[in-house]
Phi, psi and omega in degrees: 000134181285142182292144179064013179292135182279140179286157181300325181294315179293323180299315181296321180295317180294320180296322179295318179298317180296319179297313180301319180297317182289323176298318180297321179295317179298315179297320178298318179296317178298318178297317177300319180296319180295317178298320180296318179295318178297318180294320179295320178296318178299315180296322179296317179295320179296318178297318179298318181293321178299313180298320180296316178297320179296320177296319179296316180296319179295320179295321179293319178295319178295319177297318178296319179296316180297317180295317179298317179295318177299316180298320178296314180296323179293319178296320178296316180301316181295317180295316181297319179292321182300321184259006175067033181283134179286143177236163003283162181250134179300144181304319182289346179257345187302307186298312183294318181298317180291327175297315180295316180295323178296316178295317181296318181290335178270008179061040176258133183298135178278149176278159181303322180296324179292318179297317178298322178295317178299317180298321181291330182262002187304311184294323182293318189246008182051070186264023180304315180295323179293312180295323178297319178297318178299311181295325178297316179297314181297321178297317180298319178298315180294323181295317178299316180293323178296316179293330180283320189251343186061029180275115184297333178297328177294324177293321177299311181297318179299318182295322177300318178289321181298323179297331184272001176232032175059038179236042182299326179297321177295322177295319178301312181296319182296315183282328179295337181282347181284143180268113181302330181294341181267000180263087185282335182272122179303325181298315180294314181299318180295319180296319178297313181296319181295313181294319179293321177298322177297319177296320178298320179297318177299325183274359177087006178268078188287329180296312179292324178298318179297316180299317180292321178296320180292320177297317180298319179294320179298325180284328182223075185295342181262003180269131184281342187294316175299329180293318179292324176299313182293325177299316181293316182299316183292322178294321178296333178268011180068019174268074191292323179299313180292322178300314177299318180299316181290326177291326175294321177296320179298316181293323178294337182261005175122351178291139180282148179298328179295318180292324177294317179300316180296322180291320178296320177300317179296320178299313181295324181296329181275359182266159173288168184304309183292319180293322178296315180298318179296316181297316181296314181298319181291317180294322176293327176292318181298315180208093182302325182285313182296321184248024180295339180286345179282141179215139177282127182291000000 
């Protein structure tokens, strides 16, 4: 018998222990693998859920943006329709126009630069309704101030705005209530008569408008405003020679040639076809150079 030889019984016992140890290691490895697979699956599901949530949030944000944009466009559409603005609107004008309409609709006073911009864009976008709303607001502000202070200048200012928003009758009533005896300043009295005469002209009462213009001119012979009133009144009455004469006097007293040209254009626009043609021909006959810009359509 070899020395130190292990008995069969001990060998089997040792082999069993070794087998159990290796089985335990395999099972432990398998358990680790299962846990690893579960963890990987969990992480994959979490990543998928994160991505899903991000997609949902992005979709919600896009929907909110679209809804907000739609609301903005709808508000713009309503405002444009409310004031009768012609479309389409150039991209470079869109933002400013909507800002102006927003302020006007919120009863916020417009700045002079905004009014000048509206006047410059009037023909392109038919901004008559916008400008009328502006003048109506300004008239109301002046009327409130007139009632508070009884300052006749506020009535004059209000009437000027009222005439520009087709409320000449209201201007007539407002100015007719003023007491001429309380107008000690010739400048104020002349301004009242001139503005009132303009309202009379708008209402078609040319005889009274002429009388008021002549009184205003007598009070302030160096002021061009009564002269422009009389120029318009005479042209409307087909007294073209006198109309031209008064417009020349207005220009000599400080009225710009551009403002006179604009007023004559407005006069012609309000005439019937035959009357307009007659006025243009007569003015061109009086001074072909001065009225050369006029053309019969």
